[in-house]
C-alpha positions in Angstrom: 112.2 153.0 143.8 108.7 154.2 143.0 109.2 153.0 139.4 110.3 149.5 140.5 107.3 149.3 142.9 104.9 150.3 140.2 106.5 147.8 137.8 106.2 145.0 140.4 102.6 145.9 141.1 101.9 145.7 137.3 103.6 142.3 137.1 101.6 140.9 140.0 98.3 142.2 138.5 99.2 140.7 135.1 100.0 137.3 136.6 96.7 137.4 138.7 94.7 138.3 135.6 96.4 135.5 133.7 95.6 133.0 136.4 92.0 134.1 136.6 91.7 134.1 132.9 93.3 130.6 132.7 91.0 129.2 135.3 87.9 130.8 133.7 88.9 129.6 130.3 89.4 126.1 131.6 86.0 126.2 133.3 84.3 127.7 130.2 86.0 125.1 128.0 84.6 122.3 130.2 81.1 123.8 130.2 81.3 124.3 126.4 82.3 120.7 125.9 79.5 119.5 128.2 77.0 121.8 126.5 78.1 120.4 123.1 77.6 116.9 124.3 74.2 117.7 125.7 73.3 119.3 122.4 74.5 116.3 120.4 72.4 114.0 122.6 69.4 116.2 122.2 69.8 116.2 118.4 70.0 112.4 118.4 66.9 112.2 120.5 65.0 114.6 118.2 66.1 112.5 115.2 65.0 109.4 116.9 61.5 110.7 117.7 61.3 112.2 114.2 61.8 108.7 112.7 58.9 107.2 114.6 56.7 110.3 114.0 57.4 110.0 110.3 56.6 106.3 110.4 53.3 106.8 112.0 52.4 109.7 109.7 53.3 107.5 106.7 51.2 104.7 108.1 48.2 107.0 108.5 48.4 108.3 104.9 48.8 104.8 103.5 45.9 103.5 105.6 43.7 106.3 104.2 44.8 105.3 100.7 43.9 101.7 101.4 40.5 102.5 102.9 39.8 104.9 100.0 40.4 102.1 97.5 38.8 99.4 99.8 42.0 97.4 100.2 41.2 94.9 103.0 44.3 92.6 102.9 46.6 94.8 105.0 45.7 96.6 108.2 47.5 99.7 109.5 49.4 97.6 112.1 50.8 95.5 109.3 51.8 98.6 107.4 53.5 100.0 110.6 55.5 96.8 110.9 56.6 96.8 107.2 57.6 100.5 107.3 59.4 99.8 110.5 61.4 97.0 108.9 62.3 99.2 106.0 63.5 102.1 108.1 65.3 99.8 110.5 67.3 98.3 107.6 68.1 101.8 106.4 69.3 102.9 109.8 71.4 99.7 110.2 73.1 99.5 106.9 73.0 103.1 105.5 72.9 105.2 108.6 75.6 107.2 110.4 78.8 105.5 111.4 79.6 107.8 114.3 80.7 105.4 117.0 79.6 105.5 120.6 82.5 106.0 123.0 82.8 103.1 125.5 85.1 103.0 128.5 85.7 99.7 130.2 85.7 99.9 134.0 86.6 96.8 136.0 85.8 97.0 139.8 88.1 95.7 142.4 86.2 93.3 144.7 88.6 93.9 147.6 87.9 97.7 147.5 84.3 97.9 146.1 81.9 95.3 147.5 79.1 94.4 145.1 76.8 91.6 144.2 78.4 89.3 141.6 75.0 88.2 140.2 73.1 91.5 140.1 74.9 94.6 138.7 74.7 97.9 140.6 71.8 100.3 139.8 74.1 103.3 139.5 77.8 103.7 138.7 79.6 106.8 140.0 82.5 107.3 137.7 85.3 109.6 138.8 86.8 111.2 135.8 90.4 112.5 136.5 91.3 116.1 135.7 93.8 118.8 136.7 92.9 122.0 138.4 94.9 124.3 136.1 96.1 122.2 133.2 97.2 125.3 131.2 99.3 126.7 133.9 100.9 123.8 135.8 100.9 120.3 134.4 102.2 119.0 137.7 99.5 120.9 139.7 96.9 119.4 142.0 94.3 117.1 140.4 90.5 117.5 140.8 88.4 114.5 139.9 84.9 115.0 138.6 82.2 112.4 139.3 79.6 111.4 136.7 76.6 109.1 137.4 75.7 106.3 134.9 72.6 104.2 135.3 72.2 100.5 134.6 71.0 99.7 131.1 71.7 96.1 130.2 74.4 93.5 129.7 76.7 94.0 126.7 78.4 91.1 125.0 80.5 91.7 121.9 78.3 94.5 120.5 79.3 97.4 118.3 76.9 100.3 118.3 76.7 103.6 116.6 74.8 106.6 118.0 71.6 106.2 116.0 71.4 102.4 116.7 71.8 103.1 120.4 69.2 105.8 120.4 66.7 104.0 118.1 65.8 101.8 121.1 63.8 102.7 124.2 63.9 101.6 127.8 61.5 98.7 128.1 59.8 100.5 131.0 58.6 103.1 128.4 56.2 100.4 127.0 54.8 99.4 130.4 54.5 102.9 131.9 53.5 105.0 128.9 52.5 103.0 125.8 50.5 100.1 127.3 48.2 101.9 129.7 46.2 103.8 127.1 45.9 100.7 124.9 44.5 98.6 127.8 42.3 101.4 129.2 40.7 101.9 125.8 40.0 98.2 125.5 38.0 98.4 128.7 36.4 101.8 128.0 35.2 100.8 124.5 34.0 97.4 125.6 30.4 96.5 124.5 29.4 95.2 127.8 26.0 93.8 126.8 27.6 91.2 124.5 30.6 90.8 126.8 28.4 89.7 129.7 26.2 87.6 127.5 29.3 85.5 126.6 31.0 86.0 130.0 31.4 82.2 130.7 33.0 81.5 127.4 35.3 84.6 127.5 36.5 83.7 131.0 37.1 80.1 130.0 39.2 81.1 126.9 41.0 83.9 128.6 41.9 82.4 132.0 41.8 78.6 131.7 42.8 78.6 128.0 45.7 81.0 128.3 47.1 79.2 131.4 46.8 75.8 129.6 48.4 77.3 126.5 51.3 78.8 128.5 52.2 75.6 130.3 51.8 73.5 127.2 54.1 75.8 125.2 56.6 75.9 128.0 56.7 72.1 128.3 57.1 71.6 124.6 59.8 74.3 124.2 61.7 72.8 127.2 61.8 69.5 125.3 63.0 71.3 122.2 65.9 73.2 123.9 67.2 69.9 125.2 68.3 68.9 121.7 69.7 72.3 120.8 73.4 73.2 120.8 75.0 73.0 124.3 75.7 76.7 124.5 72.1 77.7 124.1 70.4 74.7 125.8 72.5 75.3 128.9 71.3 78.9 129.2 67.6 77.8 129.1 65.9 76.6 132.3 62.4 75.2 132.6 61.3 78.5 134.1 62.7 80.3 131.0 60.5 78.1 128.7 57.5 78.6 131.0 58.1 82.4 130.8 58.2 82.1 127.0 54.9 80.2 127.1 53.3 82.9 129.2 54.5 85.8 127.0 53.6 84.2 123.7 50.1 83.0 124.8 48.2 86.4 124.8 46.5 87.3 121.6 46.2 90.7 120.0 43.7 90.4 117.1 43.5 94.1 116.5 43.6 93.6 112.7 40.9 91.0 112.7 38.7 93.0 115.0 38.9 96.0 112.7 37.8 93.8 109.8 35.0 92.4 112.0 33.8 95.9 112.6 34.0 97.0 109.0 32.1 93.8 107.8 29.6 93.9 110.7 30.4 90.3 111.8 28.0 88.7 114.2 28.3 90.4 117.6 28.7 87.1 119.5 31.8 86.2 117.6 33.1 89.8 117.9 32.5 89.6 121.7 34.3 86.3 122.0 37.4 87.4 120.1 37.6 90.9 121.7 36.7 89.8 125.2 39.3 87.0 125.2 42.0 89.3 123.9 41.3 91.9 126.5 41.4 89.5 129.4 44.3 87.3 128.3 46.6 90.2 128.2 45.9 90.7 131.9 46.2 87.0 132.6 49.5 86.7 130.7 51.2 89.6 132.6 50.1 88.2 136.0 51.1 84.7 135.0 54.6 85.8 133.8 55.0 87.7 137.1 54.1 84.6 139.1 56.6 82.5 137.1 59.3 85.0 137.9 58.3 85.0 141.6 58.5 81.2 141.6 62.1 81.3 140.5 63.2 84.3 142.6 61.4 83.8 145.9 59.9 80.4 146.3 62.0 77.7 144.6 65.3 76.9 146.1 66.6 74.6 143.3 64.8 76.0 140.2 63.1 72.6 139.7 59.5 71.8 140.4 58.6 72.1 144.0 55.0 71.6 145.2 55.1 74.1 148.0 56.7 76.7 145.7 54.1 76.0 143.0 51.3 76.5 145.5 52.8 79.9 146.6 53.2 81.0 143.0 49.6 80.0 142.3 48.4 82.0 145.3 50.4 84.9 143.9 48.6 84.6 140.6 45.1 84.7 142.0 46.0 87.3 144.7 47.7 89.7 142.3 44.8 89.4 139.8 42.1 89.8 142.4 43.7 92.8 144.2 44.6 94.5 140.9 41.0 94.1 139.9 39.8 95.6 143.2 42.1 98.6 142.7 40.9 99.2 139.2 37.2 98.9 140.1 37.6 101.1 143.2 39.3 103.9 141.3 36.6 103.8 138.6 33.9 104.0 141.3 35.7 106.9 143.1 35.8 108.8 139.8 32.1 108.2 139.4 31.4 109.5 142.9 33.5 112.6 142.2 31.7 113.4 139.1 28.3 112.7 140.6 28.5 114.7 143.9 30.5 117.7 142.5 29.7 120.3 139.9 32.9 119.7 138.0 30.8 119.0 134.9 30.2 122.7 134.7 33.8 122.9 133.6 34.3 120.2 130.9 38.0 120.8 130.5 38.6 120.2 134.2 36.2 117.3 134.2 38.1 115.6 131.3 41.5 116.3 133.0 40.2 114.7 136.2 39.0 111.7 134.3 42.3 111.1 132.5 44.4 111.6 135.7 42.3 109.3 137.8 42.4 106.6 135.1 46.2 106.8 134.7 46.8 107.0 138.5 45.0 103.6 138.7 47.9 102.0 136.7 50.5 103.7 138.9 48.9 102.8 142.2 48.8 99.1 141.2 52.4 99.1 140.1 53.5 101.0 143.3 51.7 98.3 145.3 53.6 95.6 143.5 50.5 94.4 141.7 49.7 94.6 138.0 48.7 98.0 136.5 47.5 96.4 133.3 44.8 94.5 135.1 43.9 97.5 137.2 43.6 99.9 134.3 41.5 97.4 132.3 38.8 97.1 135.0 39.1 100.8 135.7 38.2 101.4 132.1 35.2 99.1 132.3 33.9 100.9 135.4 34.5 104.3 133.9 32.5 103.4 130.9 29.7 101.8 132.9 29.3 104.4 135.7 31.4 107.6 135.3 30.4 108.1 131.6 26.8 108.7 132.8 27.9 111.6 135.0 30.0 113.4 132.4 28.9 116.4 130.5 28.3 116.0 126.8 31.5 117.7 125.9 33.5 115.4 128.2 31.8 112.3 126.9 32.9 113.2 123.4 36.3 114.4 124.5 37.2 111.3 126.5 36.1 108.9 123.8 38.2 110.7 121.2 41.2 111.2 123.5 41.6 107.5 124.3 40.7 106.4 120.8 43.5 108.6 119.5 46.0 107.5 122.1 45.2 103.9 121.4 45.7 104.4 117.7 49.0 106.2 118.1 50.3 103.8 120.8 49.4 100.7 118.8 51.1 102.0 115.6 54.1 103.1 117.6 54.7 99.7 119.1 54.3 97.9 115.7 56.6 100.4 114.1 59.1 99.9 116.9 58.9 96.1 116.5 59.9 96.5 112.8 62.7 99.0 113.5 64.1 97.1 116.5 64.6 94.0 114.4 67.6 95.7 112.9 68.7 98.3 115.5 68.1 96.5 118.9 71.5 95.1 119.9 70.2 92.2 121.9 68.7 89.9 119.2 69.8 86.3 119.0 68.4 84.3 116.2 68.2 80.5 116.4 66.4 78.7 113.6 65.4 75.7 115.6 64.0 77.7 118.5 62.1 80.0 116.2 60.5 77.2 114.2 59.6 75.4 117.3 58.2 78.6 118.8 55.9 79.0 115.8 54.7 75.4 115.9 54.2 75.4 119.7 52.3 78.7 119.5 49.9 77.1 117.0 49.5 74.0 119.2 48.9 76.1 122.3 46.2 78.1 120.4 44.5 75.0 119.3 44.4 73.6 122.8 43.0 77.0 123.9 40.1 76.9 121.4 38.9 73.4 120.4 38.8 71.3 123.7 37.4 74.2 125.7 34.8 75.0 123.0 33.7 71.4 123.2 33.3 71.6 127.0 31.5 74.9 126.7 29.0 73.6 124.1 27.9 70.9 126.6 26.0 73.5 128.4 25.9 76.5 126.2 22.9 77.6 124.1 23.5 78.6 121.4 26.6 76.4 120.9 29.7 77.8 119.4 29.7 76.4 115.8 32.8 74.8 114.2 33.4 77.7 111.8 33.4 80.1 114.7 36.0 77.9 116.4 38.2 78.0 113.3 37.9 81.7 113.3 38.8 81.9 117.0 41.9 79.8 116.3 42.9 82.0 113.3 42.4 85.1 115.4 45.4 84.2 117.6 47.6 87.0 116.4 50.4 88.0 118.7 51.1 91.7 119.4 52.0 94.4 121.8 51.8 92.5 125.1 54.0 89.6 123.9 56.6 92.0 122.6 56.6 94.2 125.7 57.1 91.1 128.0 59.9 89.8 125.8 61.9 93.0 125.6 61.6 93.7 129.3 64.7 91.5 130.2 67.2 90.7 127.5 70.3 90.0 129.6 70.9 86.3 129.0 71.2 84.4 125.7 67.9 82.7 126.5 66.0 86.0 126.9 67.6 87.4 123.7 66.5 84.3 121.8 63.0 84.7 123.2 62.9 88.3 122.0 63.9 87.5 118.5 61.4 84.6 118.2 58.6 86.7 119.7 59.3 89.6 117.3 59.3 87.3 114.3 56.0 85.6 115.4 54.4 89.0 115.9 55.5 90.3 112.5 54.4 87.2 110.6 51.0 86.8 112.3 50.1 90.4 112.0 51.0 90.6 108.3 49.9 87.1 107.1 47.0 86.2 109.4 45.7 89.7 109.6 45.8 90.1 105.9 44.0 86.8 105.2 41.2 87.2 107.8 38.7 88.8 105.4 39.1 85.9 102.9 38.8 83.4 105.7 35.5 84.9 106.8 34.0 84.2 103.4 35.7 80.8 103.2 34.2 79.7 106.5 30.8 81.2 105.6 30.7 83.3 108.7 27.7 85.6 108.6 28.4 89.3 108.3 26.6 92.5 107.3 24.5 92.3 110.5 22.7 95.7 110.9 23.9 97.6 113.9 20.6 99.2 114.8 19.0 95.7 114.8 21.7 94.6 117.2 21.0 97.5 119.5 17.3 96.6 119.6 18.4 93.2 120.6 16.9 91.6 117.5 20.3 90.2 116.3 20.1 86.9 114.5 21.3 84.2 116.9 23.9 81.7 115.9 22.1 78.4 115.7 22.3 75.2 113.6 19.8 75.1 110.8 18.5 71.6 110.5 17.5 72.1 106.9 20.8 73.4 105.6 23.0 71.5 107.9 25.2 74.6 108.2 26.3 75.0 111.8 26.9 78.6 111.2 23.5 79.4 109.7 21.4 82.0 111.3 17.8 81.8 112.4 15.8 84.8 111.2 14.8 87.4 113.7 15.8 85.3 116.7 15.5 87.4 119.9 17.6 85.9 122.7 15.9 84.8 125.9 17.2 85.4 129.4 18.7 81.9 129.2 21.2 83.1 126.6 22.7 85.4 129.2 25.2 84.0 131.7 23.8 83.3 135.1 26.5 85.3 136.7 25.7 88.2 134.4 22.0 88.1 135.3 22.7 88.1 139.0 25.1 91.0 138.7 22.8 92.9 136.4 20.0 92.8 138.9 22.2 94.0 141.7 23.8 96.6 139.5 20.5 98.2 138.4 19.1 98.3 141.9 22.1 99.5 143.9 25.3 100.2 142.1 24.0 102.5 139.3 21.7 104.5 141.6 24.7 104.9 144.0 27.3 105.9 141.5 25.3 107.6 138.8 22.2 109.8 138.4 20.1 106.9 137.0 16.7 105.9 138.1 15.3 104.1 140.2 17.0 105.8 143.1 18.2 104.2 146.3 15.1 105.5 147.9 13.1 103.1 145.8 15.3 100.1 146.1 16.8 100.2 149.6 14.9 99.1 152.8 12.8 101.7 154.5 15.0 101.9 157.6 17.9 103.0 155.4 16.0 105.9 153.9 18.2 108.6 155.6 21.3 107.0 154.1 19.6 106.5 150.7 18.5 110.2 150.7 22.1 111.3 151.5 23.4 109.3 148.5 20.7 110.5 146.1 21.3 113.8 144.2 18.7 116.4 143.4 19.3 115.6 139.7 18.2 112.0 140.3 15.0 113.1 142.1 14.1 115.6 139.4 14.7 113.2 136.6 11.8 111.8 134.6 11.2 108.3 135.9 10.2 107.1 132.5 13.8 107.8 131.3 15.7 104.8 132.6 17.9 102.0 131.3 16.8 98.5 131.8 18.5 95.2 131.4 22.1 95.2 130.5 21.9 97.7 127.7 25.0 99.5 126.8 23.0 102.3 125.4 25.2 105.2 124.5 28.0 103.8 126.6 29.1 101.5 123.7 31.9 103.3 122.1 32.5 102.7 118.4 35.9 101.9 117.0 35.2 104.4 114.3 33.1 107.5 114.5 32.7 107.6 110.7 32.7 105.0 108.0 31.8 104.8 104.4 28.7 103.0 103.2 28.7 100.8 100.2 27.5 103.7 98.0 30.5 105.8 99.1 28.6 108.2 101.2 29.8 109.0 104.7 27.5 107.8 107.4 27.9 108.1 111.2 28.1 104.9 113.3 26.4 106.1 116.5 24.5 104.3 119.2 21.6 106.2 120.5 19.8 105.9 123.8 17.8 102.7 123.4 15.9 101.0 126.2 16.3 97.3 125.7 14.1 95.1 127.8 
């Protein structure tokens, strides 16, 4: 009896251990499989990032080689595109063939309510499984739920793992890549020459970009009407307007680099750079207004006057309030650095500067405004005010940080443009649409430059000469902003065709126009080799017509511009800025005690720091000098003799 009892106990224990072991083994097997899948995804992500890191490193080395041998016909952005195309082709045609596992799920409308036009944000997929598959095949089932997020529409596409992973979520460009590029544009802006040409820059960037967008949109709508039915039916008038908005902004990074190396006249540099900075902001606000017109205001999708007025109000409202947010955040950072002793800790000071600048972008986006506009004007305010309050270490560090981030981000985008031509699954090439896109983009650029230049020259002194206008037209390269807007939504055939056309326009303009810019400067006889120190002393040679030579681009020797050369708006703002804004936001002299009315002396004293009071009154900036706030695109360059010289801008008082 005792023996049987012990034997039964042993059998029960054995069965219990077996059950526990089976359950644990099943659980462990599931965990191991999930860990293996996570490891595989991590490996693919690492390989993906390694590809782009290698591309940028290769671009840097080749750029150095080109600079060393003074090769001026190809910029680093063109190199990045070419290397990206090569690597993309290798990935596409010689890469791994490991397929991605797809599982088709068809919802039942009677059971699961959902919007037929807009897919759900998240899919909760119940994966069937058994509780103890090794013990009882007929045992109870335990479903496991996995969450899948919305990516995009898929139509007849076969992908492998590296193709799928060699692409990024479009929001990566807007939230991570674009902010440092746009901020650096504002932070490195040479404001003296920007404000001197403020009227022309605003005319080209705002009026010109808007005219160009609507002209391109109208012409492209006429083109799609004669295209095959399948494609023409997918295009609406709003689609072509959106294409006009995304292809209108310019990105003359290559030409600006050549301008800087050849020391082209500062007025031409300011016109090209200032327009490119602002038309990016205008384009993204304009594209958002076009989307709002179709989504919220128009009931039929056709032209409606009341809907157009609302969309126009959106355009100006978003632009204005985004500008206010950017300027406010820049001024808040200036006040923080003025009234605190954070400059005693340069690392903390630099960290605060970067965080406040990036938070400007996020605040504007969270408020349903445009972060690009906000971070641009934040950068301008940071350079104009906050930079004065920073410690010497932080000044150097912030300039170098954003210069580095801008360089890496620009080259990453252009490398990605090249790679994505082969790996991005949503390309749709149409020869007629692409050729029409090229031609319409050129027509739109011509309308932006020549008629508006004629109007500006009616009241502008000195006038913009014809050879400068030709260079402005040629500087209409397309780049990061156009591509980022095109890749943001690629669900329909129309948007996929726009992406392919935009990518091709960007690639060709960057390589061809960027490479030919130095030759065009000589062909158009545009003056270059202007001495930087002479520019900073305000003795630059003005662009005027020489009656003896008849050359509209000839220079008058030693021409010092008068106050009439500066925009009226800039003069008014300059006086207000030097009397009130700079004393309030920085440690500059004169103080508010000197400029504000006597009855406001208590408030003025509260807003004046001891450092301002103890500062030598003779050390002050006058006029609209950039002084040491002008940030060079390069800290070092080689002179003609091959010796390294430093391009620095010292503290110069320009009256």
